[in-house]
C-alpha positions in Angstrom: 23.2 30.7 -104.1 25.1 28.0 -106.0 23.2 24.8 -106.9 25.3 21.7 -107.3 24.5 18.5 -109.1 26.8 15.4 -108.8 26.9 12.6 -111.3 29.2 9.6 -112.2 28.7 7.3 -109.2 28.0 3.6 -109.7 29.1 0.1 -108.9 32.8 -0.7 -109.5 35.1 -3.6 -108.6 38.0 -3.2 -106.2 41.0 -1.7 -107.9 38.7 0.1 -110.5 38.2 3.7 -111.3 35.4 6.2 -111.5 35.1 9.9 -112.3 32.7 12.0 -110.4 31.4 15.4 -111.8 29.7 18.2 -110.0 28.0 20.7 -112.2 27.3 24.2 -110.6 25.0 27.0 -111.5 25.9 30.6 -110.7 28.4 33.1 -111.9 30.6 33.1 -108.8 31.6 29.4 -109.2 35.1 30.4 -110.5 36.0 32.2 -107.4 34.9 29.5 -105.0 37.0 26.9 -103.3 35.0 23.6 -104.0 35.3 20.4 -102.2 34.3 16.7 -102.2 33.0 14.9 -99.1 31.7 11.4 -98.5 29.3 9.6 -96.1 29.5 5.9 -95.4 26.3 4.2 -94.0 26.0 5.0 -90.3 29.0 7.5 -90.4 29.5 11.1 -90.5 30.4 13.2 -93.5 34.1 13.2 -94.1 36.3 15.6 -96.1 37.9 14.0 -99.2 39.5 16.9 -101.2 39.3 20.5 -102.0 40.5 22.8 -104.8 40.8 26.5 -104.8 40.1 28.9 -107.7 43.7 28.8 -108.7 43.9 25.1 -108.6 45.6 24.5 -105.3 44.4 21.1 -103.9 44.3 19.4 -100.5 43.4 15.7 -99.9 42.5 13.5 -96.9 45.3 11.1 -96.1 42.9 8.2 -96.9 42.6 9.1 -100.6 46.0 10.8 -101.2 47.8 9.3 -104.2 44.5 7.6 -105.4 42.1 10.4 -106.0 42.5 13.6 -108.0 40.3 16.8 -107.8 40.2 19.2 -110.7 38.0 21.9 -112.0 37.0 23.5 -115.3 35.8 27.0 -114.5 34.5 27.5 -118.0 32.2 24.6 -117.6 31.4 25.4 -114.0 32.3 21.8 -113.1 34.5 20.2 -110.6 35.7 16.6 -110.9 36.8 13.8 -108.7 38.9 11.1 -110.5 39.1 8.1 -108.2 41.5 5.2 -108.9 42.6 2.1 -107.1 39.1 2.0 -105.4 38.6 -0.1 -102.3 35.6 -1.4 -100.6 36.0 1.2 -97.8 35.6 3.9 -100.4 31.9 2.9 -100.6 29.8 5.9 -99.7 27.6 8.7 -101.0 29.8 11.4 -102.4 28.9 15.1 -102.1 30.1 18.2 -103.7 30.4 21.3 -101.6 30.7 25.1 -102.2 32.6 26.6 -99.3 31.6 30.2 -100.1 27.9 29.4 -100.3 27.6 26.5 -97.9 25.8 24.6 -100.7 25.7 20.8 -101.1 24.7 18.5 -103.9 22.2 15.7 -103.5 25.1 13.1 -103.6 26.0 10.3 -105.8 26.4 6.7 -104.6 29.7 4.9 -105.2 29.8 1.2 -104.4 33.1 -0.7 -104.5 32.4 -4.5 -104.5 33.3 -7.6 -106.3 
């Protein structure tokens, strides 16, 4: 089982940037496809981005060109660099391990002036 801990959320103004981190435990991290999801108040959990062990990435249309997912297998960490943030990006952001079905506890991102 992989345990995931997200960090890096906070309050940011529209147009600003944040970098989220997801620290994982477990030796199998490097072979896992990892993903980021988000859940806005009153809505379901939506896919944002994913990255395979070799670094291939996939993005939701809503964040393409603004968000970048990356990983450091040596540090057992996956990142989500978010730029040009909009109020509609406000949500709790979750890290996900596809192989294990594991989720982190989430980190709140609020985009507001």
